[in-house]
N, C-alpha and C positions, 0 to 999 in steps of 0.2 A: 483781391491780392491781401498777401498774406499784412497784418500789423509788424511783426518783425523785421528787424533791420535786416541787412545782407551779411554781416559779417556773424551775427546771432544763429543766421541760420547754416553759414560753413562751419561753426564749432560745432555745431545738433546733429550736422552728418559726418563729419570727423568725428563723433565719440560714437556713432552708430554705424561707421565703417570699424572701427575697431573692437568694438562689443561683436559684429561678425565677424570679424575675424578672428579673435579669440576665442567665438562659439565652435569655426569651424576647426581650430586650431585640437579643441576639447573634443571635438567626433571624430576627426581621427585619429588622437589618442587612444580614446577608445573602442573603437573600431578597430584597430591595431594588435591592441591587448585583447582585444576578444577573439581576432581571428590567429594570433597567434598559435600553433599547431603545437611547438615545439615545448612551451611552456605547459599548454592541456598535456600534454601523454606525460609529463613529469612526473605532474600533480597526480593522474592517475594510471603510476606505472603499474599496479598490480590488474587493473582492471584492463588493461592493455595485451600486456602479455598473457592473460590469463584467455580473451579474445583470441589472441593469435593462436592459441594450444586449441581453442576448439575449431579454431578454421581449419587448423592443420591438420587433426586428426577425421577432420568431416572429411576433407579433401581427400587423405589419403586412405580412405575406409570406402568413399567413392571410386576414388583408382584402383583400387583390389579386387572390388566388386564386380567391377569390369575386369577386369584383367584372369585374376585366376578362374579357371573353369570352374563351374558346377557339378557336384557328381549325382550321378542320377540312382535315386532308390530301389 
């Protein structure tokens, strides 16, 4: 058995629980911060707008290519 008295073991366990709780809270905060789409979109607005314009241009070109008949040479 352990040489430590039960009171000391309880205090040690309480400190360990508090440390784990703190670590979990920090992990949740970091995950929420890293996965915040709105924040990242605002930080990279120029890139997001450029990408949306390119996707729209490509989609429009593809749709026009399908709908407009080709001339025979």
